[in-house]
C-alpha positions in Angstrom: -4.0 -7.2 16.5 -4.6 -9.8 14.0 -6.0 -12.1 16.7 -8.7 -9.6 17.0 -9.5 -9.5 13.4 -9.7 -13.4 13.0 -13.4 -13.5 13.9 -14.8 -10.7 11.7 -12.5 -12.5 8.8 -14.3 -15.7 9.7 -17.9 -14.5 9.1 -16.9 -13.1 5.4 -18.3 -15.1 2.4 -15.8 -16.4 -0.2 -15.8 -13.5 -2.6 -15.3 -11.0 0.1 -12.4 -13.3 1.5 -11.0 -13.2 -2.3 -11.0 -9.6 -2.2 -9.2 -9.0 1.2 -6.6 -11.4 0.0 -6.2 -9.5 -3.3 -6.0 -6.1 -1.4 -3.5 -7.9 0.9 -1.1 -9.1 -1.6 -1.0 -5.6 -3.5 -0.1 -3.9 0.0 2.5 -6.4 0.4 4.0 -5.8 -3.1 4.1 -2.0 -2.4 5.9 -2.4 1.0 8.3 -4.8 -0.7 8.8 -2.7 -3.6 7.4 -5.2 -6.1 5.9 -4.1 -9.1 2.5 -5.6 -9.3 2.3 -5.5 -13.2 2.1 -9.0 -14.1 1.8 -9.2 -17.7 -1.5 -11.1 -19.1 0.2 -14.6 -19.5 1.6 -14.6 -16.2 -1.5 -13.6 -14.6 -3.3 -16.3 -16.4 -0.7 -19.0 -15.5 -1.1 -18.1 -12.1 -4.8 -18.5 -11.6 -4.9 -21.7 -13.8 -2.3 -23.0 -11.3 -4.2 -21.7 -8.3 -7.5 -23.0 -9.6 -6.5 -26.3 -10.8 -7.0 -28.4 -7.4 -10.6 -26.9 -7.1 -11.2 -28.1 -10.6 -10.1 -31.5 -10.3 -12.1 -32.0 -7.2 -15.1 -31.1 -9.3 -14.3 -33.0 -12.6 -11.5 -35.8 -12.0 -14.0 -38.5 -10.5 -15.5 -41.5 -12.0 -19.0 -40.2 -11.9 -18.3 -37.7 -14.3 -16.7 -40.2 -17.0 -20.1 -40.6 -18.4 -20.0 -36.5 -19.4 -16.6 -37.4 -21.4 -18.8 -40.4 -23.4 -21.5 -37.6 -24.6 -19.1 -35.4 -26.2 
């Protein structure tokens, strides 16, 4: 069944894939009986950690050092 869905998933844009992931996480949590009510601090830490590698790719390279000099 999943194999049939993969082509459809591949054509989703980034925002739609994120929405799908959020939906799946919620469904898995329900199936496992896990409460999905993270407090705000836990949620903040999760998203900071999840996004850090993307931010590093954008900001952590020598070409960006010139912007640090402007601050």
